[in-house]
N, CA, C and O atoms as a DFTB+ gen file, in Angstrom:
712 C
 N C O
     1  1     117.833      73.335      77.181
     2  2     117.597      73.206      79.174
     3  2     116.885      73.456      79.503
     4  3     116.696      74.672      79.504
     5  1     115.883      72.613      80.056
     6  2     114.657      73.304      80.695
     7  2     114.610      74.353      81.451
     8  3     115.465      74.616      82.297
     9  1     113.086      75.390      81.083
    10  2     113.004      76.253      81.903
    11  2     113.620      76.647      83.707
    12  3     114.143      77.630      84.232
    13  1     113.166      75.174      84.213
    14  2     113.794      74.770      85.177
    15  2     115.239      74.962      85.653
    16  3     115.653      75.519      86.670
    17  1     115.692      74.548      84.970
    18  2     116.791      74.398      84.706
    19  2     117.605      75.359      84.721
    20  3     118.580      75.487      85.462
    21  1     116.974      76.558      83.338
    22  2     118.313      77.318      83.103
    23  2     117.475      78.436      84.951
    24  3     117.879      79.542      85.310
    25  1     116.511      77.727      85.558
    26  2     116.245      79.075      86.677
    27  2     117.243      78.474      87.993
    28  3     117.922      79.164      88.754
    29  1     117.077      76.790      87.996
    30  2     118.675      76.967      88.772
    31  2     119.573      77.438      88.338
    32  3     119.863      78.436      88.997
    33  1     120.312      77.252      87.438
    34  2     121.079      77.970      86.781
    35  2     121.743      79.405      87.085
    36  3     122.899      79.629      87.445
    37  1     120.364      80.603      86.765
    38  2     120.496      81.162      87.377
    39  2     120.669      82.142      88.958
    40  3     121.305      83.167      89.206
    41  1     119.566      81.052      90.009
    42  2     119.694      81.675      90.520
    43  2     121.060      81.262      91.741
    44  3     121.206      81.690      92.886
    45  1     121.956      80.236      90.918
    46  2     123.549      79.231      91.952
    47  2     124.055      80.688      90.929
    48  3     124.018      81.650      91.697
    49  1     124.424      81.082      89.748
    50  2     125.682      81.268      89.196
    51  2     124.974      83.230      88.767
    52  3     124.221      83.734      87.932
    53  1     125.721      83.654      89.815
    54  2     125.335      85.475      90.329
    55  2     126.429      86.029      89.153
    56  3     126.449      87.242      88.943
    57  1     127.425      85.059      88.315
    58  2     127.956      85.559      87.651
    59  2     127.811      85.749      87.014
    60  3     128.035      86.901      86.642
    61  1     127.151      84.587      86.010
    62  2     125.569      84.665      84.717
    63  2     125.043      85.724      84.617
    64  3     124.241      86.228      85.403
    65  1     125.534      86.239      83.441
    66  2     124.821      88.087      82.919
    67  2     123.406      87.526      81.879
    68  3     122.352      88.117      81.648
    69  1     123.967      85.938      81.315
    70  2     122.612      86.097      80.738
    71  2     122.603      84.757      79.581
    72  3     123.583      84.042      79.373
    73  1     121.371      84.627      78.959
    74  2     121.149      83.124      77.780
    75  2     120.283      83.385      77.148
    76  3     119.168      83.822      77.433
    77  1     121.141      82.914      75.445
    78  2     120.596      82.566      74.686
    79  2     119.806      82.057      74.764
    80  3     119.754      81.598      75.905
    81  1     118.541      81.623      73.878
    82  2     117.323      80.363      74.048
    83  2     117.235      80.474      72.512
    84  3     116.650      81.401      71.951
    85  1     117.944      79.322      71.782
    86  2     117.343      79.154      70.229
    87  2     115.899      78.201      70.168
    88  3     115.018      78.375      69.326
    89  1     115.859      77.019      71.398
    90  2     115.142      75.483      70.824
    91  2     113.334      76.040      70.859
    92  3     112.533      76.672      71.548
    93  1     113.420      75.507      69.975
    94  2     111.672      74.683      69.862
    95  2     110.904      75.422      71.538
    96  3     111.279      74.913      72.594
    97  1     110.021      76.422      71.565
    98  2     109.708      76.662      72.709
    99  2     109.980      77.571      73.633
   100  3     109.866      77.590      74.858
   101  1     110.532      78.666      72.472
   102  2     111.902      79.109      73.365
   103  2     110.877      80.588      73.946
   104  3     110.923      80.687      75.172
   105  1     110.066      81.614      73.299
   106  2     108.983      81.947      73.548
   107  2     108.490      81.328      74.972
   108  3     108.716      82.231      75.778
   109  1     107.966      80.301      75.619
   110  2     107.505      80.367      76.813
   111  2     108.250      80.390      77.208
   112  3     108.088      81.493      77.731
   113  1     109.273      80.066      77.556
   114  2     110.492      79.993      77.634
   115  2     110.787      81.277      78.378
   116  3     110.238      81.481      79.461
   117  1     111.652      82.179      77.835
   118  2     111.441      83.879      77.706
   119  2     110.291      84.176      78.153
   120  3     110.363      85.401      78.061
   121  1     108.670      83.841      78.822
   122  2     107.797      83.789      79.523
   123  2     107.837      83.543      81.252
   124  3     107.315      84.148      82.188
   125  1     108.482      82.674      81.184
   126  2     108.807      82.090      82.525
   127  2     109.756      82.446      82.935
   128  3     109.888      82.596      84.149
   129  1     110.535      82.648      82.247
   130  2     111.761      82.896      82.618
   131  2     111.422      84.756      83.073
   132  3     111.544      85.346      84.147
   133  1     111.135      85.055      82.205
   134  2     110.967      86.564      82.573
   135  2     110.364      87.543      83.945
   136  3     110.617      88.523      84.645
   137  1     109.060      86.075      83.628
   138  2     107.782      86.338      85.324
   139  2     109.312      85.804      87.232
   140  3     109.432      86.320      88.344
   141  1     110.077      84.559      86.498
   142  2     111.051      84.268      87.359
   143  2     111.790      85.971      88.213
   144  3     111.924      86.405      89.357
   145  1     112.118      86.482      86.657
   146  2     112.387      87.904      87.752
   147  2     111.932      89.199      88.185
   148  3     112.271      90.079      88.975
   149  1     110.712      88.873      87.055
   150  2     109.449      90.291      87.699
   151  2     109.669      90.075      89.356
   152  3     110.239      90.727      90.231
   153  1     108.784      88.595      89.310
   154  2     108.578      88.565      90.702
   155  2     109.999      87.835      91.419
   156  3     109.774      87.134      92.406
   157  1     111.589      87.985      90.921
   158  2     112.451      87.026      92.305
   159  2     113.762      88.005      91.706
   160  3     114.783      87.657      91.112
   161  1     113.108      89.864      92.276
   162  2     114.100      90.816      91.900
   163  2     115.583      90.419      92.284
   164  3     116.562      90.731      91.607
   165  1     115.624      89.637      93.545
   166  2     117.229      89.623      93.680
   167  2     117.956      88.334      93.083
   168  3     118.799      87.664      93.680
   169  1     117.588      88.166      92.104
   170  2     118.383      87.699      90.519
   171  2     118.746      88.251      90.237
   172  3     119.720      87.748      89.678
   173  1     118.784      90.086      90.031
   174  2     119.322      90.877      89.960
   175  2     120.839      91.801      90.934
   176  3     121.936      92.171      90.517
   177  1     120.290      91.877      92.120
   178  2     120.422      92.463      92.732
   179  2     122.057      92.523      93.483
   180  3     122.496      93.108      94.473
   181  1     122.774      91.434      92.269
   182  2     123.372      90.884      92.697
   183  2     124.867      90.482      91.415
   184  3     125.915      89.838      91.469
   185  1     124.172      91.272      90.429
   186  2     124.492      91.420      89.050
   187  2     125.054      92.507      88.527
   188  3     124.219      93.411      88.538
   189  1     126.083      92.858      88.069
   190  2     125.991      94.070      86.985
   191  2     125.118      94.696      86.216
   192  3     124.810      95.882      86.339
   193  1     125.023      94.526      86.035
   194  2     123.627      93.981      84.898
   195  2     122.500      93.007      84.809
   196  3     122.535      91.777      84.795
   197  1     121.541      93.794      84.755
   198  2     119.813      92.825      84.441
   199  2     119.975      91.530      84.008
   200  3     121.056      91.458      83.425
   201  1     119.554      90.754      84.020
   202  2     120.059      89.113      83.711
   203  2     119.097      89.181      82.017
   204  3     117.879      89.244      81.854
   205  1     120.041      89.144      81.128
   206  2     119.427      89.333      80.006
   207  2     119.394      88.012      78.908
   208  3     120.375      87.283      78.759
   209  1     118.127      87.826      78.176
   210  2     117.647      86.896      77.420
   211  2     117.879      86.940      76.111
   212  3     117.337      87.951      75.665
   213  1     118.243      86.532      75.549
   214  2     118.276      86.651      74.035
   215  2     117.922      85.161      73.186
   216  3     118.205      83.989      73.433
   217  1     117.264      85.740      72.216
   218  2     117.372      84.663      71.255
   219  2     117.842      84.349      69.930
   220  3     117.915      85.384      69.268
   221  1     118.201      83.291      69.262
   222  2     118.741      83.043      68.822
   223  2     118.622      82.891      67.148
   224  3     119.420      82.418      66.339
   225  1     117.199      83.530      66.956
   226  2     116.696      83.437      66.006
   227  2     116.544      85.222      65.550
   228  3     116.751      86.032      66.454
   229  1     116.271      85.622      64.483
   230  2     115.460      86.150      64.249
   231  2     114.336      86.673      63.402
   232  3     113.777      87.754      63.216
   233  1     114.222      85.094      62.847
   234  2     112.200      84.855      62.948
   235  2     111.683      85.418      63.647
   236  3     110.822      86.158      63.169
   237  1     111.819      85.430      64.795
   238  2     110.221      86.123      66.018
   239  2     111.300      87.912      67.198
   240  3     111.453      88.342      68.342
   241  1     111.468      88.042      66.547
   242  2     112.605      89.570      67.175
   243  2     111.207      90.003      67.900
   244  3     111.041      90.073      69.117
   245  1     110.030      90.338      66.670
   246  2     108.875      90.907      67.844
   247  2     108.226      89.944      68.857
   248  3     108.201      90.350      70.019
   249  1     107.783      88.931      68.643
   250  2     106.844      88.860      69.819
   251  2     107.607      88.656      70.908
   252  3     107.075      88.690      72.018
   253  1     109.499      88.316      70.714
   254  2     110.374      88.341      71.721
   255  2     110.329      89.579      72.397
   256  3     109.957      89.631      73.570
   257  1     110.735      90.759      71.654
   258  2     110.880      91.962      72.703
   259  2     108.973      92.513      72.849
   260  3     108.620      93.625      73.242
   261  1     108.013      91.367      72.405
   262  2     106.797      91.744      73.610
   263  2     107.150      91.078      74.855
   264  3     107.288      91.594      75.965
   265  1     107.283      89.799      74.497
   266  2     107.076      89.447      75.987
   267  2     108.990      89.556      76.679
   268  3     109.745      88.599      76.856
   269  1     109.212      90.664      76.864
   270  2     110.449      91.174      77.708
   271  2     112.069      90.960      76.966
   272  3     113.110      91.535      77.284
   273  1     111.901      90.175      76.140
   274  2     113.599      89.856      75.555
   275  2     113.792      90.493      75.315
   276  3     112.971      91.274      74.834
   277  1     115.673      90.884      75.480
   278  2     116.711      91.621      75.138
   279  2     117.339      91.652      74.443
   280  3     118.441      92.151      74.671
   281  1     116.986      91.069      72.997
   282  2     117.067      91.496      71.315
   283  2     117.882      89.506      71.324
   284  3     117.655      88.599      72.125
   285  1     118.963      89.527      69.876
   286  2     118.405      88.507      69.414
   287  2     120.537      88.259      68.992
   288  3     121.336      89.152      68.708
   289  1     120.750      87.031      69.102
   290  2     122.353      86.777      67.629
   291  2     122.016      85.594      66.819
   292  3     121.989      84.369      66.708
   293  1     121.717      87.058      66.198
   294  2     121.471      85.696      64.036
   295  2     122.291      85.931      63.250
   296  3     122.858      86.937      62.825
   297  1     122.302      85.425      63.168
   298  2     123.515      85.351      61.766
   299  2     123.141      86.413      60.549
   300  3     123.934      87.194      60.023
   301  1     121.818      86.257      60.250
   302  2     121.783      87.138      59.404
   303  2     121.977      88.441      58.975
   304  3     122.105      88.982      57.877
   305  1     121.959      89.010      60.801
   306  2     122.668      90.868      60.740
   307  2     124.798      91.400      60.103
   308  3     125.345      92.494      59.970
   309  1     125.455      89.520      59.839
   310  2     125.828      89.167      59.774
   311  2     125.818      90.559      57.888
   312  3     126.582      91.518      57.775
   313  1     124.830      90.169      56.890
   314  2     125.389      90.055      55.855
   315  2     123.737      91.900      56.250
   316  3     124.398      92.233      57.234
   317  1     123.195      92.381      56.248
   318  2     122.006      92.869      56.577
   319  2     121.604      92.844      57.583
   320  3     120.684      92.197      58.082
   321  1     123.015      94.352      58.387
   322  2     122.558      94.221      59.940
   323  2     122.234      95.851      59.463
   324  3     122.601      96.730      60.244
   325  1     121.396      96.341      57.903
   326  2     121.619      97.365      58.397
   327  2     119.139      97.107      58.896
   328  3     118.297      97.930      59.256
   329  1     119.082      96.016      58.680
   330  2     117.973      95.632      57.469
   331  2     117.257      95.224      59.936
   332  3     116.181      95.351      60.521
   333  1     118.554      94.809      60.335
   334  2     117.661      94.256      61.714
   335  2     118.069      95.197      62.344
   336  3     117.404      95.204      63.380
   337  1     119.273      96.603      62.365
   338  2     119.170      97.676      62.937
   339  2     117.715      98.768      62.769
   340  3     117.438      99.683      63.544
   341  1     117.378      98.592      62.239
   342  2     115.900      98.698      61.474
   343  2     115.315      98.066      62.723
   344  3     115.193      98.626      63.812
   345  1     114.988      96.882      62.431
   346  2     113.680      96.403      62.659
   347  2     113.631      96.830      64.587
   348  3     112.844      97.490      65.265
   349  1     115.160      95.898      64.976
   350  2     115.388      96.433      66.421
   351  2     114.987      97.666      67.408
   352  3     114.564      97.596      68.562
   353  1     115.305      99.072      66.428
   354  2     115.092     100.315      66.735
   355  2     113.824     100.905      66.621
   356  3     113.487     101.783      67.415
   357  1     112.702     100.323      65.261
   358  2     111.441     100.168      65.542
   359  2     110.334      99.849      66.701
   360  3     109.388     100.545      67.070
   361  1     110.929      98.079      67.322
   362  2     110.596      97.182      67.874
   363  2     111.293      98.325      69.787
   364  3     110.644      98.239      70.830
   365  1     112.051      98.824      69.721
   366  2     112.650     100.042      70.956
   367  2     111.862     101.181      71.417
   368  3     112.076     101.918      72.379
   369  1     110.397     101.206      70.100
   370  2     109.674     102.473      70.379
   371  2     109.405     102.487      71.305
   372  3     109.112     101.316      71.548
   373  1     109.179     103.377      72.647
   374  2     107.753     102.734      73.640
   375  2     106.368     103.985      72.793
   376  3     105.390     104.045      73.538
   377  1     106.266     104.506      72.031
   378  2     105.120     104.921      71.340
   379  2     105.780     104.747      69.722
   380  3     106.612     105.595      69.399
   381  1     105.440     103.718      68.760
   382  2     105.382     103.438      67.306
   383  2     104.076     104.478      67.419
   384  3     103.309     104.753      68.341
   385  1     104.219     105.004      65.771
   386  2     103.534     105.382      65.334
   387  2     102.414     104.172      64.214
   388  3     103.013     103.414      63.451
   389  1     100.854     104.139      64.254
   390  2     100.671     102.850      63.167
   391  2     101.354     102.129      62.183
   392  3     101.598     100.934      62.015
   393  1     101.770     103.875      61.152
   394  2     103.533     103.888      59.896
   395  2     104.806     102.508      60.698
   396  3     105.311     101.577      60.070
   397  1     105.007     102.815      62.124
   398  2     105.824     102.790      62.485
   399  2     105.674     101.441      62.467
   400  3     106.628     100.812      62.010
   401  1     104.509     100.688      62.931
   402  2     104.444      98.977      63.499
   403  2     103.658      98.233      62.419
   404  3     103.177      97.107      62.546
   405  1     103.565      99.370      60.856
   406  2     102.871      98.440      59.445
   407  2     104.851      97.703      59.069
   408  3     105.207      96.543      58.857
   409  1     105.814      99.206      59.148
   410  2     106.142      99.053      59.322
   411  2     107.464      97.734      59.786
   412  3     107.992      96.968      58.979
   413  1     107.664      97.779      60.881
   414  2     108.320      97.141      61.793
   415  2     107.617      95.335      61.003
   416  3     108.361      94.508      60.477
   417  1     106.005      95.161      61.165
   418  2     105.936      93.941      61.112
   419  2     105.835      93.764      58.823
   420  3     105.335      92.923      58.075
   421  1     106.418      94.741      58.651
   422  2     106.567      94.250      57.095
   423  2     108.059      93.570      57.315
   424  3     108.311      92.408      56.997
   425  1     109.121      94.599      57.985
   426  2     110.756      93.651      58.008
   427  2     110.781      93.308      58.235
   428  3     111.746      92.582      57.998
   429  1     109.376      92.693      59.777
   430  2     109.987      91.101      60.360
   431  2     109.724      89.791      59.432
   432  3     110.180      88.648      59.461
   433  1     108.799      90.450      58.606
   434  2     108.556      89.196      57.539
   435  2     109.133      88.921      56.589
   436  3     109.407      87.774      56.234
   437  1     109.461      90.124      55.918
   438  2     111.193      89.071      55.398
   439  2     111.808      88.597      55.887
   440  3     111.510      87.408      55.998
   441  1     113.249      89.075      56.643
   442  2     113.892      88.452      57.885
   443  2     113.240      87.200      58.286
   444  3     113.796      86.105      58.211
   445  1     111.946      87.408      58.751
   446  2     111.186      85.317      58.811
   447  2     111.681      84.703      58.412
   448  3     112.605      84.040      58.884
   449  1     110.913      84.695      56.617
   450  2     111.325      84.203      54.999
   451  2     112.745      83.555      55.864
   452  3     112.965      82.615      56.628
   453  1     113.532      84.684      55.225
   454  2     114.717      84.846      55.418
   455  2     115.299      83.616      56.039
   456  3     116.002      82.884      55.342
   457  1     115.025      83.279      57.508
   458  2     115.383      83.025      58.351
   459  2     115.297      81.347      58.850
   460  3     115.910      80.509      59.512
   461  1     113.819      81.570      57.847
   462  2     113.480      79.769      58.096
   463  2     114.881      79.109      57.045
   464  3     115.659      78.206      57.353
   465  1     114.845      79.895      55.792
   466  2     116.308      79.590      54.975
   467  2     117.398      79.673      55.600
   468  3     118.303      79.278      54.866
   469  1     117.733      79.961      56.504
   470  2     119.314      79.989      56.883
   471  2     119.696      78.968      57.896
   472  3     120.708      78.271      57.967
   473  1     118.531      79.051      58.748
   474  2     118.356      78.135      60.166
   475  2     119.013      77.108      59.538
   476  3     120.088      76.964      60.120
   477  1     118.843      75.918      58.178
   478  2     118.975      74.541      57.276
   479  2     120.492      75.093      57.445
   480  3     121.379      74.317      57.801
   481  1     120.711      76.215      57.226
   482  2     121.865      76.294      55.550
   483  2     122.897      76.836      57.209
   484  3     123.840      77.507      56.789
   485  1     122.939      76.784      58.105
   486  2     124.303      77.138      59.275
   487  2     124.953      78.000      59.211
   488  3     124.584      79.102      58.805
   489  1     126.546      77.606      59.749
   490  2     127.439      78.596      59.085
   491  2     127.531      78.282      57.888
   492  3     126.647      78.978      57.388
   493  1     128.039      77.653      56.988
   494  2     128.329      77.516      55.474
   495  2     127.674      77.948      54.919
   496  3     128.292      78.319      53.922
   497  1     126.269      78.328      54.799
   498  2     125.209      79.238      54.415
   499  2     125.564      80.176      54.541
   500  3     125.694      80.711      53.440
   501  1     125.911      80.949      55.524
   502  2     126.551      82.529      56.593
   503  2     127.240      82.094      55.919
   504  3     126.386      82.429      55.099
   505  1     128.420      81.383      55.039
   506  2     129.803      81.497      55.459
   507  2     129.343      82.008      53.619
   508  3     129.194      83.193      53.321
   509  1     129.183      80.871      52.599
   510  2     129.375      80.781      51.337
   511  2     128.726      82.487      50.885
   512  3     129.325      83.200      50.079
   513  1     126.844      83.100      51.890
   514  2     126.288      84.504      51.676
   515  2     127.624      85.750      51.704
   516  3     127.725      86.672      50.895
   517  1     128.571      85.466      52.867
   518  2     129.734      86.788      52.924
   519  2     130.767      86.692      52.578
   520  3     131.582      87.482      53.055
   521  1     131.441      85.218      51.130
   522  2     131.810      85.001      50.199
   523  2     131.957      86.401      48.773
   524  3     132.720      87.179      48.203
   525  1     130.177      85.742      48.885
   526  2     129.992      86.014      47.077
   527  2     129.377      87.620      47.615
   528  3     128.717      88.117      46.702
   529  1     129.440      88.526      48.863
   530  2     128.961      89.436      48.588
   531  2     130.285      90.462      48.924
   532  3     130.338      91.529      48.314
   533  1     131.366      90.111      49.918
   534  2     132.211      90.819      50.575
   535  2     133.254      89.521      50.273
   536  3     133.586      88.996      51.336
   537  1     133.464      89.295      49.857
   538  2     134.471      88.355      49.125
   539  2     135.842      87.889      50.412
   540  3     137.050      87.957      50.185
   541  1     135.148      87.399      51.824
   542  2     135.305      87.288      52.891
   543  2     135.433      84.692      52.208
   544  3     135.048      84.016      51.254
   545  1     136.147      84.462      53.451
   546  2     135.915      83.166      53.254
   547  2     135.180      82.596      53.022
   548  3     134.167      83.239      53.295
   549  1     134.801      81.255      52.467
   550  2     134.060      80.207      52.011
   551  2     134.250      79.384      53.458
   552  3     133.526      79.298      54.450
   553  1     134.954      79.079      53.276
   554  2     135.732      77.767      54.406
   555  2     134.896      77.966      56.067
   556  3     135.494      78.663      56.886
   557  1     134.075      77.584      56.316
   558  2     133.890      77.285      57.420
   559  2     135.166      76.322      58.809
   560  3     136.047      75.480      58.635
   561  1     134.594      77.067      60.179
   562  2     135.723      76.241      60.812
   563  2     135.611      74.584      60.850
   564  3     134.611      74.083      60.335
   565  1     136.405      73.903      61.325
   566  2     136.502      72.406      60.668
   567  2     136.116      71.821      62.126
   568  3     136.567      72.127      63.230
   569  1     134.973      70.730      61.703
   570  2     135.446      69.707      60.920
   571  2     133.894      69.773      59.586
   572  3     133.505      68.820      58.912
   573  1     133.516      70.713      59.586
   574  2     132.323      71.501      58.799
   575  2     133.496      72.080      57.499
   576  3     134.562      72.692      57.565
   577  1     132.281      71.268      55.790
   578  2     133.124      71.418      55.091
   579  2     131.581      72.656      53.981
   580  3     130.374      72.880      54.070
   581  1     132.703      73.045      53.131
   582  2     132.399      74.745      52.457
   583  2     130.867      73.610      51.658
   584  3     130.694      72.481      51.199
   585  1     129.906      75.183      52.000
   586  2     128.625      74.376      51.356
   587  2     128.888      74.046      49.470
   588  3     129.848      74.530      48.870
   589  1     128.107      73.385      48.970
   590  2     127.970      73.132      47.799
   591  2     127.161      74.334      46.892
   592  3     125.985      74.659      47.054
   593  1     128.278      75.004      45.719
   594  2     128.170      75.062      45.083
   595  2     126.372      75.644      44.366
   596  3     125.799      76.731      44.289
   597  1     126.143      74.690      44.101
   598  2     124.701      74.737      43.965
   599  2     123.517      75.036      44.960
   600  3     122.483      75.658      44.719
   601  1     124.067      74.224      46.568
   602  2     123.513      75.011      47.814
   603  2     123.680      76.247      48.036
   604  3     122.805      77.047      48.368
   605  1     124.430      76.386      47.919
   606  2     124.563      78.433      48.482
   607  2     124.095      78.609      47.288
   608  3     122.930      78.595      47.685
   609  1     123.968      78.782      46.017
   610  2     123.192      79.449      45.641
   611  2     121.814      79.116      45.228
   612  3     121.450      79.388      44.084
   613  1     120.962      78.507      46.134
   614  2     119.821      79.157      46.582
   615  2     118.940      79.729      47.221
   616  3     117.904      80.388      47.127
   617  1     120.237      78.922      48.457
   618  2     120.124      79.782      49.438
   619  2     120.710      81.224      49.773
   620  3     120.610      81.896      50.800
   621  1     121.490      81.529      48.313
   622  2     121.507      82.792      48.149
   623  2     120.552      83.994      47.342
   624  3     120.550      85.223      47.282
   625  1     119.526      82.544      46.603
   626  2     118.339      82.813      46.141
   627  2     117.489      83.576      47.090
   628  3     117.040      84.716      46.970
   629  1     117.328      82.531      48.272
   630  2     115.386      82.460      48.999
   631  2     116.581      84.099      49.662
   632  3     115.957      84.419      50.673
   633  1     117.485      84.840      49.588
   634  2     118.265      85.680      51.171
   635  2     117.212      86.941      50.324
   636  3     116.924      87.984      50.910
   637  1     116.913      86.763      49.455
   638  2     116.537      87.989      47.336
   639  2     116.097      89.986      47.959
   640  3     116.365      91.152      47.669
   641  1     115.311      89.187      48.907
   642  2     114.297      90.481      49.837
   643  2     115.311      90.474      50.463
   644  3     116.218      90.415      49.632
   645  1     115.719      90.499      51.464
   646  2     116.375      90.639      52.024
   647  2     117.838      91.180      51.392
   648  3     118.160      92.327      51.699
   649  1     118.153      90.909      51.087
   650  2     119.835      91.358      50.062
   651  2     118.960      92.776      50.023
   652  3     119.507      93.713      50.604
   653  1     117.475      93.089      49.318
   654  2     117.885      93.955      48.339
   655  2     117.283      95.099      48.905
   656  3     117.196      96.286      48.591
   657  1     116.586      93.823      50.568
   658  2     116.010      96.437      51.453
   659  2     117.495      97.045      51.940
   660  3     117.861      98.130      52.390
   661  1     118.403      95.311      51.496
   662  2     119.389      95.801      52.757
   663  2     120.280      96.947      51.574
   664  3     120.903      97.970      51.858
   665  1     120.080      96.398      50.394
   666  2     120.539      97.337      49.421
   667  2     119.897      98.758      50.211
   668  3     120.378      99.513      51.056
   669  1     118.754      98.724      49.593
   670  2     117.594     100.100      49.376
   671  2     118.623     100.843      50.394
   672  3     119.280     101.781      49.944
   673  1     118.802     100.411      51.906
   674  2     119.487     100.812      52.971
   675  2     120.762     101.310      53.975
   676  3     121.027     101.895      55.026
   677  1     121.424     100.499      52.629
   678  2     123.018     101.332      52.595
   679  2     122.771     102.624      51.233
   680  3     123.096     103.801      51.383
   681  1     122.333     102.234      50.351
   682  2     122.396     103.926      49.660
   683  2     121.669     104.374      50.356
   684  3     122.517     105.143      50.810
   685  1     120.788     104.628      50.917
   686  2     119.982     105.815      51.512
   687  2     120.855     106.181      52.482
   688  3     120.784     107.410      52.513
   689  1     121.462     105.895      53.109
   690  2     122.240     106.070      54.713
   691  2     123.372     106.685      54.038
   692  3     123.766     107.653      54.688
   693  1     123.919     106.522      53.172
   694  2     125.381     106.663      51.801
   695  2     124.555     108.055      51.168
   696  3     125.262     108.951      50.706
   697  1     123.485     108.172      51.158
   698  2     122.582     109.325      50.260
   699  2     122.265     110.639      51.492
   700  3     122.286     111.844      51.242
   701  1     122.002     110.053      52.736
   702  2     122.156     110.913      54.133
   703  2     123.546     111.298      53.794
   704  3     123.643     111.783      52.667
   705  1     124.504     111.223      54.382
   706  2     125.861     111.291      54.677
   707  2     126.487     112.245      53.217
   708  3     127.465     112.981      53.339
   709  1     125.788     112.087      51.957
   710  2     126.030     113.065      51.007
   711  2     125.961     114.489      51.698
   712  3     126.147     115.508      51.032
C-alpha cells in the first residue's frame, strides 16, 4: 500500500493501532507517515496508545528507529532473541557511548546479513532452523512444504554468525545468573 492509502486508513480507523511495513521503500513511507502523525497529533487523540510503525525486517532496524519507527516484527529473533534484544536496547539509549554505537553497528551488520538470507527462505527456513536448534516441527503451515534438507543446510550455514553470537550471549546470561 502506498503511504497515501495508509494515511487514509489511519485517519478513518481510530481502532487501528499500527502498521507493519515490509515493502521496498518502507523507510521513505515511515518518514512520510511519522511526519503525518507529528503534524496532526489528533491522529493519536482517539487512540489508547500512539499509532505504531513496525518494520518487517530486522536488517534495517537502526535507520528505522532513527526515523521514528517503533520496532520490528522479524523472524530472526525466533532463534536469536538475545541478539535482537541487545540491538534494540542499544538503539533505544538516549545517549549511547561511542562503544555502544560501534557495538550496535556491529550487531546490525550481523543481523542484516542474516536477514538477506532469511527473507527468501521465509517461513520454511524459519521452521527448518527452529527444528534443527530446538526440535520444533519442521513442517510449515499448509499449503507450504517443508524446506529440502540441502536448501535448509545452506540457509543454516548462512546464519552462522548470528547463531554463534546468540550462543555467546546465552552463555554470558547463564554465567551472570550463576
